[in-house]
TIDO-207572 format. One line per 5 residues: their letters; for each residue x, y, z of C-alpha. Coordinates in Angstrom, 2 decimals. Layout:
# TIDO-207572
a> X/Y/Z; ...
This chain:
# TIDO-207572
xxxxx> -59.59/34.63/-15.97; -62.57/32.36/-15.96; -65.24/31.72/-13.61; -66.61/28.28/-14.46; -70.02/27.25/-12.87
xxxxx> -71.88/24.35/-12.60; -75.67/23.77/-11.45; -77.42/20.79/-10.07; -80.34/20.42/-12.14; -82.95/20.76/-9.33
xxxxx> -81.63/24.03/-8.41; -84.70/26.44/-9.70; -83.64/28.20/-13.30; -84.35/31.97/-11.46; -81.53/30.96/-8.66
xxxxx> -79.63/29.43/-11.42; -79.61/32.79/-13.56; -79.37/35.34/-10.49; -76.05/33.87/-9.52; -74.62/33.88/-12.99
xxxxx> -75.89/37.23/-13.61; -74.06/38.06/-10.09; -70.84/35.99/-11.03; -70.91/37.56/-14.37; -71.65/41.48/-13.65
xxxxx> -67.07/40.35/-12.51; -64.31/41.30/-15.15; -64.31/37.41/-14.97; -65.55/35.64/-18.23; -68.56/33.22/-17.47
xxxxx> -68.85/29.59/-18.34; -71.26/27.15/-17.45; -71.06/23.75/-17.74; -74.01/20.89/-16.95; -74.20/19.21/-14.07
xxxxx> -72.44/15.92/-15.13; -69.62/17.29/-16.96; -65.75/17.67/-15.47; -63.52/19.86/-16.12; -59.84/20.09/-17.47
xxxxx> -58.21/22.45/-14.75; -54.96/22.66/-16.25; -56.89/24.27/-19.51; -58.18/26.99/-16.93; -56.03/30.42/-17.10
xxxxx> -53.95/30.90/-13.56; -56.75/32.73/-11.28; -59.41/31.18/-12.19; -62.48/29.48/-10.18; -64.56/26.80/-10.74
xxxxx> -67.93/27.00/-8.80; -69.96/24.29/-8.42; -73.65/24.29/-6.44; -75.44/21.17/-5.04; -75.64/17.40/-6.41
xxxxx> -73.14/17.42/-9.29; -69.86/15.97/-10.13; -67.62/18.44/-8.97; -69.24/18.65/-5.85; -69.75/15.04/-5.01
xxxxx> -66.03/14.31/-5.42; -65.62/16.32/-2.60; -68.51/15.96/-0.67; -70.23/13.15/0.38; -73.48/12.00/0.08
xxxxx> -72.74/10.40/4.03; -71.66/13.91/5.10; -74.99/15.50/3.65; -76.72/12.99/6.06; -74.75/13.91/9.16
xxxxx> -75.57/17.54/9.03; -79.16/16.86/9.19; -82.20/19.23/7.57; -81.30/22.67/6.26; -77.86/22.04/6.81
xxxxx> -75.32/22.51/3.90; -71.39/22.10/3.62; -68.98/24.46/1.72; -65.50/23.29/0.42; -62.65/24.42/-1.46
xxxxx> -59.52/23.05/-2.75; -56.58/23.93/-4.92; -56.27/22.41/-8.93; -53.57/22.55/-11.24; -50.84/23.37/-8.58
xxxxx> -52.82/26.37/-7.23; -53.54/27.78/-10.17; -57.40/27.24/-9.98; -59.74/27.24/-7.11; -62.45/24.84/-6.87
xxxxx> -65.33/25.93/-4.62; -68.02/23.78/-4.22; -71.48/23.82/-1.97; -74.74/21.17/-1.22; -77.47/21.00/1.71
xxxxx> -80.18/19.66/2.75; -83.93/20.57/2.17; -86.23/21.24/5.23; -87.89/18.22/6.69; -91.37/18.97/6.41
xxxxx> -92.53/15.41/7.59; -91.69/16.55/11.21; -95.21/16.71/12.73; -93.64/18.98/16.10; -91.71/21.57/13.69
xxxxx> -93.82/24.58/12.69; -92.26/25.76/9.25; -93.20/29.52/8.66; -91.77/31.03/5.23; -87.94/31.01/5.43
xxxx> -87.37/33.43/2.66; -86.17/30.92/0.40; -83.76/32.13/-2.53; -82.25/35.26/-1.17
């Protein structure tokens, strides 16, 4: 089985590396693809996963920009969908950063990139 990962290029490389290391420590084979690449789901073995983080082709196919606007600052959406007749699971997520321009909110160190 395979885990394909796709990252928005604006996600810090340290975060991408940490996520890839965590996924790569599983018994699955890890494949990374560029943010604008597509996946041939029918070419993946049954039981594979495709993970997409941020503003990518795959994420945008399941999460619209309007939906992201609707969840507001620091909001996020996670979606999943079965592909290739249920043999492959696509998991995508995207979110919004905090609104640092809001003058009525005091922002503390919120511990980004856990």
